[in-house]
MOPAC internal coordinates of N, CA, C and O (Angstrom, degrees):
PM7 1SCF
backbone

  N    0.0000 0     0.00 0     0.00 0    0    0    0
  C    1.4435 1     0.00 0     0.00 0    1    0    0
  C    1.5300 1   108.81 1     0.00 0    2    1    0
  O    1.2310 1   120.62 1   -49.15 1    3    2    1
  N    1.3280 1   116.43 1   130.85 1    3    2    1
  C    1.4581 1   120.09 1   179.70 1    5    3    2
  C    1.5254 1   109.96 1   -72.88 1    6    5    3
  O    1.2310 1   120.84 1   -15.15 1    7    6    5
  N    1.3106 1   116.00 1   164.85 1    7    6    5
  C    1.4640 1   121.37 1   178.47 1    9    7    6
  C    1.5191 1   110.71 1   -59.51 1   10    9    7
  O    1.2310 1   120.25 1   137.22 1   11   10    9
  N    1.3175 1   117.13 1   -42.78 1   11   10    9
  C    1.4596 1   121.60 1   179.98 1   13   11   10
  C    1.5239 1   111.14 1   -62.90 1   14   13   11
  O    1.2310 1   120.16 1   136.57 1   15   14   13
  N    1.3138 1   117.30 1   -43.43 1   15   14   13
  C    1.4634 1   121.07 1   177.91 1   17   15   14
  C    1.5330 1   110.71 1   -62.92 1   18   17   15
  O    1.2310 1   120.97 1   138.73 1   19   18   17
  N    1.3309 1   115.74 1   -41.27 1   19   18   17
  C    1.4622 1   120.28 1   178.54 1   21   19   18
  C    1.5188 1   111.10 1   -62.13 1   22   21   19
  O    1.2310 1   120.16 1   133.57 1   23   22   21
  N    1.3382 1   117.29 1   -46.43 1   23   22   21
  C    1.4629 1   121.25 1  -179.47 1   25   23   22
  C    1.5253 1   111.36 1   -65.11 1   26   25   23
  O    1.2310 1   120.49 1   141.69 1   27   26   25
  N    1.3214 1   116.67 1   -38.31 1   27   26   25
  C    1.4684 1   119.72 1   177.63 1   29   27   26
  C    1.5295 1   110.41 1   -63.70 1   30   29   27
  O    1.2310 1   120.43 1   136.38 1   31   30   29
  N    1.3207 1   116.79 1   -43.62 1   31   30   29
  C    1.4643 1   121.15 1   178.87 1   33   31   30
  C    1.5261 1   110.03 1   -61.09 1   34   33   31
  O    1.2310 1   120.03 1   134.37 1   35   34   33
  N    1.3281 1   117.55 1   -45.63 1   35   34   33
  C    1.4678 1   121.43 1   178.51 1   37   35   34
  C    1.5250 1   111.34 1   -60.71 1   38   37   35
  O    1.2310 1   120.27 1   137.32 1   39   38   37
  N    1.3221 1   117.09 1   -42.68 1   39   38   37
  C    1.4669 1   120.67 1  -179.56 1   41   39   38
  C    1.5196 1   111.19 1   -65.13 1   42   41   39
  O    1.2310 1   120.17 1   136.88 1   43   42   41
  N    1.3181 1   117.28 1   -43.12 1   43   42   41
  C    1.4640 1   120.89 1  -179.60 1   45   43   42
  C    1.5255 1   112.11 1   -68.17 1   46   45   43
  O    1.2310 1   120.42 1   148.52 1   47   46   45
  N    1.3219 1   116.81 1   -31.48 1   47   46   45
  C    1.4596 1   120.67 1   178.77 1   49   47   46
  C    1.5252 1   112.03 1   -86.15 1   50   49   47
  O    1.2310 1   120.66 1   177.73 1   51   50   49
  N    1.3344 1   116.34 1    -2.27 1   51   50   49
  C    1.4697 1   122.70 1   178.98 1   53   51   50
  C    1.5251 1   112.24 1    54.11 1   54   53   51
  O    1.2310 1   120.48 1  -133.01 1   55   54   53
  N    1.3023 1   116.69 1    46.99 1   55   54   53
  C    1.4547 1   121.91 1   179.27 1   57   55   54
  C    1.5324 1   110.72 1   -60.06 1   58   57   55
  O    1.2310 1   120.34 1   150.09 1   59   58   57
  N    1.3298 1   116.96 1   -29.91 1   59   58   57
  C    1.4700 1   121.20 1  -178.18 1   61   59   58
  C    1.5237 1   113.38 1   -68.45 1   62   61   59
  O    1.2310 1   119.14 1   171.67 1   63   62   61
  N    1.3326 1   119.24 1    -8.33 1   63   62   61
  C    1.4616 1   121.71 1   179.81 1   65   63   62
  C    1.5202 1   112.63 1   -58.75 1   66   65   63
  O    1.2310 1   120.13 1   154.27 1   67   66   65
  N    1.3160 1   117.36 1   -25.73 1   67   66   65
  C    1.4673 1   119.93 1  -177.10 1   69   67   66
  C    1.5311 1   112.43 1   -63.30 1   70   69   67
  O    1.2310 1   119.97 1   160.50 1   71   70   69
  N    1.3219 1   117.66 1   -19.50 1   71   70   69
  C    1.4585 1   120.65 1  -179.45 1   73   71   70
  C    1.5272 1   112.92 1   -94.80 1   74   73   71
  O    1.2310 1   119.68 1   175.09 1   75   74   73
  N    1.3340 1   118.22 1    -4.91 1   75   74   73
  C    1.4649 1   120.78 1  -174.98 1   77   75   74
  C    1.5210 1   113.08 1   -75.73 1   78   77   75
  O    1.2310 1   121.07 1   -35.76 1   79   78   77
  N    1.3247 1   115.57 1   144.24 1   79   78   77
  C    1.4605 1   122.98 1   176.47 1   81   79   78
  C    1.5256 1   108.32 1  -133.35 1   82   81   79
  O    1.2310 1   120.12 1   -21.32 1   83   82   81
  N    1.3412 1   117.37 1   158.68 1   83   82   81
  C    1.4676 1   118.66 1   173.52 1   85   83   82
  C    1.5226 1   109.55 1   -72.89 1   86   85   83
  O    1.2310 1   120.81 1   -21.88 1   87   86   85
  N    1.3223 1   116.06 1   158.12 1   87   86   85
  C    1.4647 1   120.35 1   177.30 1   89   87   86
  C    1.5283 1   108.33 1   -60.38 1   90   89   87
  O    1.2310 1   119.29 1   -59.98 1   91   90   89
  N    1.3157 1   118.96 1   120.02 1   91   90   89
  C    1.4669 1   120.91 1  -179.60 1   93   91   90
  C    1.5275 1   112.20 1   -66.68 1   94   93   91
  O    1.2310 1   120.94 1   -28.94 1   95   94   93
  N    1.3232 1   115.80 1   151.06 1   95   94   93
  C    1.4604 1   120.69 1   173.96 1   97   95   94
  C    1.5268 1   108.75 1   -66.91 1   98   97   95
  O    1.2310 1   120.87 1   -30.28 1   99   98   97
  N    1.2984 1   115.95 1   149.72 1   99   98   97
  C    1.4575 1   120.21 1   176.17 1  101   99   98
  C    1.5204 1   115.29 1    84.79 1  102  101   99
  O    1.2310 1   120.04 1  -172.00 1  103  102  101
  N    1.3196 1   117.53 1     8.00 1  103  102  101
  C    1.4635 1   119.16 1   179.24 1  105  103  102
  C    1.5158 1   112.32 1   -87.76 1  106  105  103
  O    1.2310 1   119.85 1   164.71 1  107  106  105
  N    1.3274 1   117.90 1   -15.29 1  107  106  105
  C    1.4589 1   119.92 1  -179.04 1  109  107  106
  C    1.5177 1   110.15 1   -67.46 1  110  109  107
  O    1.2310 1   120.96 1   -36.61 1  111  110  109
  N    1.3162 1   115.78 1   143.39 1  111  110  109
  C    1.4653 1   120.89 1   180.00 1  113  111  110
  C    1.5249 1   111.44 1  -119.55 1  114  113  111
  O    1.2310 1   120.00 1  -168.92 1  115  114  113
  N    1.3393 1   117.60 1    11.08 1  115  114  113
  C    1.4599 1   121.00 1  -174.60 1  117  115  114
  C    1.5181 1   113.30 1   -69.06 1  118  117  115
  O    1.2310 1   119.34 1   164.66 1  119  118  117
  N    1.3275 1   118.87 1   -15.34 1  119  118  117
  C    1.4614 1   120.33 1   179.03 1  121  119  118
  C    1.5271 1   112.99 1  -100.01 1  122  121  119
  O    1.2310 1   120.03 1  -173.53 1  123  122  121
  N    1.3042 1   117.55 1     6.47 1  123  122  121
  C    1.4739 1   120.85 1   177.97 1  125  123  122
  C    1.5277 1   109.38 1   -75.63 1  126  125  123
  O    1.2310 1   119.98 1   -39.50 1  127  126  125
  N    1.3397 1   117.65 1   140.50 1  127  126  125
  C    1.4723 1   120.58 1  -179.31 1  129  127  126
  C    1.5326 1   111.68 1   -79.96 1  130  129  127
  O    1.2310 1   120.75 1  -119.90 1  131  130  129
  N    1.3194 1   116.16 1    60.10 1  131  130  129
  C    1.4599 1   122.26 1  -178.10 1  133  131  130
  C    1.5196 1   109.28 1  -130.45 1  134  133  131
  O    1.2310 1   120.48 1    -8.37 1  135  134  133
  N    1.3173 1   116.69 1   171.63 1  135  134  133
  C    1.4631 1   120.65 1   176.34 1  137  135  134
  C    1.5328 1   109.20 1   -70.52 1  138  137  135
  O    1.2310 1   120.85 1   -15.49 1  139  138  137
  N    1.3119 1   115.97 1   164.51 1  139  138  137
  C    1.4655 1   121.34 1   179.49 1  141  139  138
  C    1.5287 1   110.82 1   -57.67 1  142  141  139
  O    1.2310 1   120.29 1   135.52 1  143  142  141
  N    1.3239 1   117.05 1   -44.48 1  143  142  141
  C    1.4681 1   120.47 1  -179.63 1  145  143  142
  C    1.5299 1   111.43 1   -62.92 1  146  145  143
  O    1.2310 1   120.58 1   140.26 1  147  146  145
  N    1.3326 1   116.49 1   -39.74 1  147  146  145
  C    1.4647 1   119.76 1   179.45 1  149  147  146
  C    1.5291 1   111.48 1   -68.69 1  150  149  147
  O    1.2310 1   119.96 1   140.72 1  151  150  149
  N    1.3272 1   117.68 1   -39.28 1  151  150  149
  C    1.4654 1   120.69 1   177.91 1  153  151  150
  C    1.5291 1   110.87 1   -64.66 1  154  153  151
  O    1.2310 1   120.77 1   140.57 1  155  154  153
  N    1.3352 1   116.13 1   -39.43 1  155  154  153
  C    1.4656 1   119.68 1   177.73 1  157  155  154
  C    1.5272 1   109.85 1   -64.60 1  158  157  155
  O    1.2310 1   120.24 1   138.15 1  159  158  157
  N    1.3109 1   117.14 1   -41.85 1  159  158  157
  C    1.4637 1   121.00 1   178.29 1  161  159  158
  C    1.5258 1   111.07 1   -62.02 1  162  161  159
  O    1.2310 1   119.93 1   139.25 1  163  162  161
  N    1.3351 1   117.74 1   -40.75 1  163  162  161
  C    1.4680 1   121.27 1   177.21 1  165  163  162
  C    1.5229 1   110.76 1   -63.96 1  166  165  163
  O    1.2310 1   120.21 1   141.32 1  167  166  165
  N    1.3380 1   117.21 1   -38.68 1  167  166  165
  C    1.4685 1   121.02 1   178.58 1  169  167  166
  C    1.5294 1   110.41 1   -63.00 1  170  169  167
  O    1.2310 1   120.59 1   135.01 1  171  170  169
  N    1.3221 1   116.47 1   -44.99 1  171  170  169
  C    1.4692 1   120.39 1   178.04 1  173  171  170
  C    1.5225 1   110.08 1   -63.28 1  174  173  171
  O    1.2310 1   120.53 1   139.48 1  175  174  173
  N    1.3241 1   116.60 1   -40.52 1  175  174  173
  C    1.4713 1   120.68 1   178.89 1  177  175  174
  C    1.5295 1   110.71 1   -59.96 1  178  177  175
  O    1.2310 1   120.50 1   135.75 1  179  178  177
  N    1.3456 1   116.65 1   -44.25 1  179  178  177
  C    1.4641 1   119.96 1   179.69 1  181  179  178
  C    1.5260 1   110.84 1   -59.75 1  182  181  179
  O    1.2310 1   120.80 1   138.36 1  183  182  181
  N    1.3294 1   116.07 1   -41.64 1  183  182  181
  C    1.4644 1   119.57 1   178.88 1  185  183  182
  C    1.5231 1   110.56 1   -64.29 1  186  185  183
  O    1.2310 1   120.23 1   130.45 1  187  186  185
  N    1.3129 1   117.16 1   -49.55 1  187  186  185
  C    1.4618 1   120.66 1  -175.58 1  189  187  186
  C    1.5266 1   113.10 1   -65.68 1  190  189  187
  O    1.2310 1   120.52 1   148.15 1  191  190  189
  N    1.3290 1   116.62 1   -31.85 1  191  190  189
  C    1.4614 1   119.38 1  -179.34 1  193  191  190
  C    1.5237 1   113.45 1   -84.18 1  194  193  191
  O    1.2310 1   119.90 1   156.55 1  195  194  193
  N    1.3359 1   117.79 1   -23.45 1  195  194  193
  C    1.4588 1   119.54 1  -170.28 1  197  195  194
  C    1.5205 1   116.32 1  -122.15 1  198  197  195
  O    1.2310 1   119.37 1   166.69 1  199  198  197
  N    1.3093 1   118.80 1   -13.31 1  199  198  197
  C    1.4542 1   120.86 1  -177.42 1  201  199  198
  C    1.5300 1   110.15 1   -70.51 1  202  201  199
  O    1.2310 1   120.05 1   -45.56 1  203  202  201
  N    1.3323 1   117.51 1   134.44 1  203  202  201
  C    1.4654 1   118.89 1   176.55 1  205  203  202
  C    1.5338 1   109.83 1   -61.13 1  206  205  203
  O    1.2310 1   120.81 1   -37.03 1  207  206  205
  N    1.2982 1   116.05 1   142.97 1  207  206  205
  C    1.4593 1   120.91 1   179.93 1  209  207  206
  C    1.5125 1   109.19 1  -104.26 1  210  209  207
  O    1.2310 1   120.75 1   -50.74 1  211  210  209
  N    1.3193 1   116.16 1   129.26 1  211  210  209
  C    1.4589 1   120.74 1   176.53 1  213  211  210
  C    1.5165 1   108.50 1  -108.24 1  214  213  211
  O    1.2310 1   121.02 1   -55.44 1  215  214  213
  N    1.3124 1   115.65 1   124.56 1  215  214  213
  C    1.4615 1   121.49 1   175.10 1  217  215  214
  C    1.5240 1   107.21 1  -118.94 1  218  217  215
  O    1.2310 1   121.22 1   -70.53 1  219  218  217
  N    1.3158 1   115.26 1   109.47 1  219  218  217
  C    1.4516 1   120.15 1  -177.30 1  221  219  218
  C    1.5137 1   112.68 1   -80.49 1  222  221  219
  O    1.2310 1   121.52 1   -20.90 1  223  222  221
  N    1.3131 1   114.70 1   159.10 1  223  222  221
  C    1.4559 1   121.20 1   177.40 1  225  223  222
  C    1.5331 1   109.62 1   -61.99 1  226  225  223
  O    1.2310 1   120.18 1   -44.25 1  227  226  225
  N    1.3040 1   117.27 1   135.75 1  227  226  225
  C    1.4662 1   125.64 1   179.44 1  229  227  226
  C    1.5353 1   113.40 1    67.05 1  230  229  227
  O    1.2310 1   119.81 1  -164.88 1  231  230  229
  N    1.3408 1   117.98 1    15.12 1  231  230  229
  C    1.4685 1   120.70 1   179.50 1  233  231  230
  C    1.5275 1   110.32 1   -79.59 1  234  233  231
  O    1.2310 1   120.90 1   -40.44 1  235  234  233
  N    1.3109 1   115.88 1   139.56 1  235  234  233
  C    1.4587 1   121.51 1   172.46 1  237  235  234
  C    1.5242 1   110.15 1  -105.99 1  238  237  235
  O    1.2310 1   120.78 1   149.01 1  239  238  237
  N    1.3109 1   116.11 1   -30.99 1  239  238  237
  C    1.4600 1   122.37 1   176.23 1  241  239  238
  C    1.5141 1   106.06 1  -114.54 1  242  241  239
  O    1.2310 1   120.14 1   -57.40 1  243  242  241
  N    1.3295 1   117.33 1   122.60 1  243  242  241
  C    1.4601 1   120.33 1  -174.07 1  245  243  242
  C    1.5246 1   110.92 1  -117.13 1  246  245  243
  O    1.2310 1   121.63 1   -13.71 1  247  246  245
  N    1.3265 1   114.49 1   166.29 1  247  246  245
  C    1.4520 1   120.47 1   175.28 1  249  247  246
  C    1.5098 1   113.25 1   109.75 1  250  249  247
  O    1.2310 1   119.96 1  -111.59 1  251  250  249
  N    1.3098 1   117.69 1    68.41 1  251  250  249
  C    1.4568 1   122.32 1   175.04 1  253  251  250
  C    1.5305 1   108.39 1   -88.06 1  254  253  251
  O    1.2310 1   120.16 1   -26.02 1  255  254  253
  N    1.3218 1   117.29 1   153.98 1  255  254  253
  C    1.4541 1   120.65 1   179.14 1  257  255  254
  C    1.5174 1   108.99 1   -65.41 1  258  257  255
  O    1.2310 1   120.04 1   -51.46 1  259  258  257
  N    1.3383 1   117.52 1   128.54 1  259  258  257
  C    1.4571 1   120.96 1  -175.82 1  261  259  258
  C    1.5150 1   112.69 1  -125.18 1  262  261  259
  O    1.2310 1   119.88 1  -159.64 1  263  262  261
  N    1.3313 1   117.84 1    20.36 1  263  262  261
  C    1.4583 1   120.72 1   178.51 1  265  263  262
  C    1.5186 1   108.83 1  -117.48 1  266  265  263
  O    1.2310 1   121.09 1   -49.63 1  267  266  265
  N    1.3283 1   115.52 1   130.37 1  267  266  265
  C    1.4604 1   120.56 1   175.52 1  269  267  266
  C    1.5168 1   110.02 1   -78.86 1  270  269  267
  O    1.2310 1   120.96 1   -16.80 1  271  270  269
  N    1.3000 1   115.77 1   163.20 1  271  270  269
  C    1.4546 1   122.06 1   175.52 1  273  271  270
  C    1.5294 1   110.00 1   -61.03 1  274  273  271
  O    1.2310 1   121.19 1   -27.49 1  275  274  273
  N    1.3097 1   115.34 1   152.51 1  275  274  273
  C    1.4654 1   121.34 1  -176.52 1  277  275  274
  C    1.5173 1   111.36 1   -87.57 1  278  277  275
  O    1.2310 1   120.38 1  -122.22 1  279  278  277
  N    1.3060 1   116.88 1    57.78 1  279  278  277
  C    1.4639 1   120.62 1   176.52 1  281  279  278
  C    1.5181 1   109.00 1  -151.41 1  282  281  279
  O    1.2310 1   120.87 1    -9.05 1  283  282  281
  N    1.3260 1   115.94 1   170.95 1  283  282  281
  C    1.4537 1   120.68 1  -173.91 1  285  283  282
  C    1.5234 1   113.82 1   -66.39 1  286  285  283
  O    1.2310 1   119.58 1   161.13 1  287  286  285
  N    1.3294 1   118.40 1   -18.87 1  287  286  285
  C    1.4650 1   120.88 1  -176.84 1  289  287  286
  C    1.5338 1   112.14 1   -61.38 1  290  289  287
  O    1.2310 1   119.55 1   152.47 1  291  290  289
  N    1.3206 1   118.47 1   -27.53 1  291  290  289
  C    1.4617 1   119.92 1  -176.50 1  293  291  290
  C    1.5208 1   111.67 1   -60.66 1  294  293  291
  O    1.2310 1   120.13 1   152.81 1  295  294  293
  N    1.3436 1   117.35 1   -27.19 1  295  294  293
  C    1.4547 1   119.64 1   179.54 1  297  295  294
  C    1.5275 1   110.94 1   -72.20 1  298  297  295
  O    1.2310 1   120.56 1   146.64 1  299  298  297
  N    1.3273 1   116.54 1   -33.36 1  299  298  297
  C    1.4566 1   120.70 1  -179.01 1  301  299  298
  C    1.5246 1   111.43 1   -78.12 1  302  301  299
  O    1.2310 1   120.60 1   139.50 1  303  302  301
  N    1.3122 1   116.45 1   -40.50 1  303  302  301
  C    1.4561 1   120.55 1  -172.04 1  305  303  302
  C    1.5152 1   109.14 1  -133.14 1  306  305  303
  O    1.2310 1   120.38 1   -87.45 1  307  306  305
  N    1.2993 1   116.88 1    92.55 1  307  306  305
  C    1.4595 1   119.97 1  -175.36 1  309  307  306
  C    1.5165 1   113.25 1   -72.24 1  310  309  307
  O    1.2310 1   119.95 1  -178.09 1  311  310  309
  N    1.3352 1   117.70 1     1.91 1  311  310  309
  C    1.4521 1   119.50 1   173.89 1  313  311  310
  C    1.5272 1   110.44 1   -93.16 1  314  313  311
  O    1.2310 1   120.24 1   177.84 1  315  314  313
  N    1.3295 1   117.14 1    -2.16 1  315  314  313
  C    1.4593 1   120.99 1  -179.44 1  317  315  314
  C    1.5220 1   109.66 1   -66.35 1  318  317  315
  O    1.2310 1   120.82 1   -65.97 1  319  318  317
  N    1.2871 1   116.05 1   114.03 1  319  318  317
  C    1.4630 1   120.69 1   177.84 1  321  319  318
  C    1.5157 1   108.15 1  -126.27 1  322  321  319
  O    1.2310 1   121.06 1  -127.98 1  323  322  321
  N    1.3188 1   115.58 1    52.02 1  323  322  321
  C    1.4529 1   121.76 1  -178.25 1  325  323  322
  C    1.5154 1   112.48 1   -59.14 1  326  325  323
  O    1.2310 1   121.33 1    -6.25 1  327  326  325
  N    1.3008 1   115.07 1   173.75 1  327  326  325
  C    1.4607 1   120.74 1  -177.44 1  329  327  326
  C    1.5123 1   112.98 1   -79.41 1  330  329  327
  O    1.2310 1   119.70 1   172.80 1  331  330  329
  N    1.3325 1   118.17 1    -7.20 1  331  330  329
  C    1.4549 1   119.98 1  -177.68 1  333  331  330
  C    1.5252 1   112.67 1   -91.47 1  334  333  331
  O    1.2310 1   120.26 1  -139.49 1  335  334  333
  N    1.2929 1   117.11 1    40.51 1  335  334  333
  C    1.4585 1   121.34 1   179.36 1  337  335  334
  C    1.5277 1   111.78 1  -101.25 1  338  337  335
  O    1.2310 1   120.69 1  -166.23 1  339  338  337
  N    1.2951 1   116.28 1    13.77 1  339  338  337
  C    1.4625 1   122.11 1   175.78 1  341  339  338
  C    1.5253 1   107.15 1  -100.38 1  342  341  339
  O    1.2310 1   119.22 1   -42.36 1  343  342  341
  N    1.3221 1   119.10 1   137.64 1  343  342  341
  C    1.4556 1   119.40 1   175.49 1  345  343  342
  C    1.5350 1   110.57 1   -55.30 1  346  345  343
  O    1.2310 1   120.38 1   -35.60 1  347  346  345
  N    1.3200 1   116.87 1   144.40 1  347  346  345
  C    1.4619 1   120.13 1   177.94 1  349  347  346
  C    1.5190 1   109.54 1   -68.36 1  350  349  347
  O    1.2310 1   120.44 1   -51.52 1  351  350  349
  N    1.2997 1   116.76 1   128.48 1  351  350  349
  C    1.4627 1   121.29 1   179.86 1  353  351  350
  C    1.5081 1   112.45 1  -126.38 1  354  353  351
  O    1.2310 1   119.46 1   172.30 1  355  354  353
  N    1.3403 1   118.63 1    -7.70 1  355  354  353
  C    1.4665 1   122.31 1   178.91 1  357  355  354
  C    1.5224 1   108.16 1   -93.23 1  358  357  355
  O    1.2310 1   120.55 1   -55.29 1  359  358  357
  N    1.3293 1   116.55 1   124.71 1  359  358  357
  C    1.4629 1   120.44 1  -179.95 1  361  359  358
  C    1.5273 1   110.18 1   -88.14 1  362  361  359
  O    1.2310 1   120.48 1   -10.91 1  363  362  361
  N    1.3327 1   116.69 1   169.09 1  363  362  361
  C    1.4640 1   121.37 1   177.72 1  365  363  362
  C    1.5354 1   110.89 1   -61.42 1  366  365  363
  O    1.2310 1   120.68 1   146.12 1  367  366  365
  N    1.3134 1   116.30 1   -33.88 1  367  366  365
  C    1.4640 1   120.45 1  -179.20 1  369  367  366
  C    1.5344 1   111.68 1   -68.06 1  370  369  367
  O    1.2310 1   120.40 1   152.97 1  371  370  369
  N    1.3160 1   116.85 1   -27.03 1  371  370  369
  C    1.4662 1   120.38 1  -179.18 1  373  371  370
  C    1.5231 1   110.00 1   -72.55 1  374  373  371
  O    1.2310 1   120.10 1   180.00 1  375  374  373

């Protein structure tokens, strides 16, 4: 099996799921007394500093998304990789 075939098989079988975690509490930055751009930067920082890193076998480019959405659905469907996996950084005032 070629490297490409192996990586495709791993991706289709979602082997990287073993590294996924639910969005931790306290990651939201929407209540910080900062500008919108600064709150977004803090949210990205929290992800980059704390997100589990998955490095697959034979990978040359690493870093798959390993955080589930911040809602109860992640328990039912662990393949849910919705777009709401970023900490909330927009406040009500924005």
